[in-house]
N, C-alpha and C positions, 0 to 999 in steps of 0.2 A: 577402651584402652588400646593404644597403638601397639603394633608389633615392633619390637626392638631387635636389631641384629647388627652384626659386624660383617663387613665384606673384606676378604683378604685377596689381594691381587698378586699373582706370581708370574714372573716373566718366563714364558715357555721357550723363548729363543735362546736362552742361556744353556739349555740342556743340562741343567744341574742334576747331580745324583739325587735320588729320591730322599735320602736322609737330609741332604742340604736344603732341598725344597721345603721339607717339613720344618727344619730349624729356622729357615728364613720366615716362613709363615708364622711360626710361633713367636719369633722376635717382633714381627709386625703386630700380631694380636695383642701382645703385652705392652707395646710401646706407650700407650696412653697412661699406664700406671708407672712404668719404669722411669719415664721422664720426670714425674713428680718425685719418685723415690731418690733418683740421682741428685736432683737439685736440693732436696732436703738433706742429703748426706753431706753436701758441701756447705750448707748454710747453718747447720745445727750440730751441736755436740750432744744433744739430748739422746736418751736411750730409745725414745719413740719417734716415729716418723709420721707426720700428719698426711693423710690422703684426702683430697677433696674431690668427691665424685659429683657430677651433675646428675640431674634427674634421669636422663637416658642411661647413663652408666650404672646407676643404682638399680634401675629396673632390669637392665640386661643381666647383671650379676644375680639378682634375686630370682630371675625367671629362666635360668638355664644357659645363658651365654650363647645364643644361637649365632653360628658362623657359617659363611658360605665362601668357598674358595673359587675364584674365577681366574681365567688365564688372560694375559696380555702378551703381545708378540714382540715388544721392543721397549727400550728405555724411554723413547719419546712417547709411546702410548701410556706407559706407567705414569710418567710425569703429567701427561694431559689429564688423566683421570684424577690424579692427586690435586691438580690445580682446579679442576671443575668442582670437586668436593669442597675444597676450601672456599671457593667463590660462593657456594651455597651455605657457608657457615658450618659445614660438617667437619668433625675431627678427622684428620688424615695424617698418617705418619709413614714416611718413606724409610726403608731399611737399606743401608749400604753395608755389604759384606766387606770385611777387611782384606780378603784375597789370600789369606794364609793357607787355605786348603784347596781352593779352586781359583780360577781366574788369574793365574800366574803372578800373584802378588799385587794385582791391580784392584783397588777398591771399586766395587761394582754395585750399582743399584739393582736389587733383586726382587723386592716386594713392597707392598703398600697395604696398610689397613685403613679402611674407612669406617668410622663409627667406633663404638656403639652409638647408634642413633635410630630414629624411626625408619623402618624398612622402606616405606614409600619414598622418603627423601633420598635414601641411598640408591634405591632402584632407579630414580630419575637420572642418576649419573651412570650406574653400572648395569642397568637392566638389559642391555643388548649383548653383554659379554657371555661367553660360554663357560660352563663349569670346568674346573681344572681336572 
């Protein structure tokens, strides 16, 4: 059985407050689920919301939801890792903060979650990055 994990990339150059960093990483981690929930809310008036998990996502949830937080140093670096992950067929979600509490009201890319997927595939993209 392959190891499954999720990697969360946080922009260090923004010098966010610690709470903001945690919130942005949390948004990133949950994005693969929230995207489905939001689309179901607009498409359905039913009381239940269907969630479709792929095999990696099911395994990740069943085995403890391993996460690793890594640092990137710029928006361009964040985007580059996001694109590399997508090019390999990995799930990757960018987070844009609205700017209401930081960033002077300017929407700003803050974080990215890659996975859940097999650790080896994610490491082929992010393996050279430093822990946050």
